[in-house]
N, C-alpha and C positions, 0 to 999 in steps of 0.2 A: 504494500500500500504506500502510495506516494504522500509524503508529508506536505502540508501547505506552508506558505512562506512564514507565517507567524510561528508555527511549531519549529521550523528550521531555525529561525532567528533565536528562539528561546534556547535551543540546543547549542547554538553558537555562543550565546552568552555564558553557557555552562562549560565552554571550552571544547566543544565537539568540532573538530577540524573537518570531518566528512560532511557535516551539515553546511559548513561554510563553502566547501567545494561544490555542493549541490546548488547553492544559491548562485555562485559564480557561473556555473554551467547554464543555469536557467536564464540568466539575464545578460551574459556577456555580449551576445550578438545584437540584442535589442539596444543596449546602451552604446555599443560600438557605432551602430548606425546613427544614433542621435548625436553623439559627439562628433563623428566624422562630418555630418552635415553642417556643423558650426565651424570646424577647423579646416576642412578640406585637405587634411594631411594624414596619411596613414600612420606615419611615425609619431606625430603628436597625439593622435587618437589612441594609439597603443599605450603611450605614457599616461595619458589622462585616465584611460580605462583602468590601468594598473593602480594608479593613485586613488581612483574611486573605490576599488575593492580593498585597498589598504585602509582607507578611511572608514569603510564599512566595518572592517574587522576591528580596528582600534576604537571605534565609537559605537559599537553595537549596543553597549549598555544604555545609550541615549534613545534607542528605538523604543517607542511605547506601543505595546501590543494591541491596544484598542484601535490603532490606526492601521490602514493597509500598508504593507511593507514596500511594494514597488514604488509608490509615489515618494516615499522617504528616500529610497536609494536613488531614484531618478533625480531628486532635488540635489543630492550630493554631487552627482555627475554634472548636472547643468551648472551648478555654482562653481565647481572646480574649472569647468570649461570657460565660463564667463570671466573668472579671475585670471585665467591664463591669457585669454584674448585681450583683456585690459592691459596686462603687463606687456604683451607683445606689441600692442598698438603704441604704447609709450616708447618701447625700444626701437620700433621701426619708423617712427615719424619722419626721419630724414631720408628714407629709402625711396627711390623712384618707383613709379607705377610699373614701369617696364620690368624692373628687377623682381617685383612682387609677382607680376604675371608669369614670368619665366619660372619662378620658384614654386608657385602654388596652383596656377590655373591651367597651364599648358599640359594637360593630361590627355592621353589618347582617347578619342571618341569611340565609344562602343556602338555597335550596330551600324557601322558604316555601310553605305550602299556603294559598292565598287562601280556600279553602272551610273551613278549620279554624283561625281566628285564635287560639283558646284554646290549641291544641296548639303553635302557633308561639310564643306568649307563654311557655308553660311551658318549651319547649326553650331559648328565649333566656335565660330566668331561670336555668335549670339550668346552661347553659353558662357564664354569667357567674359563678355561684357557684363552679363548678369552677375556672375560670381565676383568680378572685380567691384561692381557697384555694391554688392552685399558686404564685401569686406570693408568698405568705407563706412558702413553703418557703425554706430557705437555697439559694443558687445551686447548690451542689454536689449537694444532694438533688434539686433541680428538674432539673438537667442529667442526672443518673443516671436519674431517672424518665422523662424525655422520650426518652432514648436507648433505654430498654428498651421502654416502652409504645408510643410513637409511631413510633420508628424500627425497632423490632423487633430490636435488636442482642442478641447473646448476651452472657452474663456476661463471657466472655473478651474479646469485642470492646469492651465497655464498659471493662473493666479496661485494655486496651491504649490506648484513646482517652484515658482519664483518668489513665493512668500510675499505676495502683494494682493491688493484687491482687484476685482474684475474691472472696475473703472480705469485703474492704472494699466491693465493689460490692453484694454480697448484704446486708450490714449497712446500707448507705445506702438501698437499695431498701426494706428492711423499715422503717427509720425514716421514710422519705418517705411510705410507704403509711400508717403509723401516724399520722403528723402530719396527713395528708389526711383520714383517717377522723375524727380529733378535730375538725378544722376544719369538716367537713361533717356532724357528728353531728346537728345540729339540722335539717338539710335532708334527709338520707337516713335510711331506716329499715333497720337492720341486723338 
C-alpha cells in the first residue's frame, strides 16, 4: 500500500530516509519542470532542485500536517528559484543582451520541419524573443506569469505558493503581461 504525502512526511520527521527518497521520486520531475520554466537552464535547474530537496529534508519539522504537502514543497522550490533569479539579475546587469541570448536562449528547436526551414527559423526567432522578453521581467513577475500560463495554476494556488493575496497575484499578472507587451511591441502586431 502506497503511503500518502502526509504519512511520508511524518516518517521523514522521524528520520526515515526511505520515506524521504519516496517523496523525492514522487515530485522531482514535476518540480524540475516548474523550475526549468523560470530559469531556462538545465544546470541551474538541477542545482535548485537539489537545494529544494535539501531544504525539505532540513526543514521538514516546519511542515504542518493539517496542510497539503505538495503546495508546501512547491513554495520552497519557487522561493528558492525567485531568490536565485534576483541574485542573478543583480550580477548580470552589465551583460549585453546578445551574450545572454547566446548563453540561455539559443537552444535547438525540437520538432523541426526539415521541409519548411523558413517556418522553423521564424519559430526559433519568435521563441527567442519571447524568452528574452520574459527574462527582462522582474523575478516575481516572471514567476507569477510562469505559474499561471505554463503551469496553469489558479489565482488562489499562485497566491498560496507565493504567500500573497489573490489581488496581488492579479496585479502582478497584469503588470507582467503589460511589460511583455511593451517589450515585444516591435515584434508582435496588436
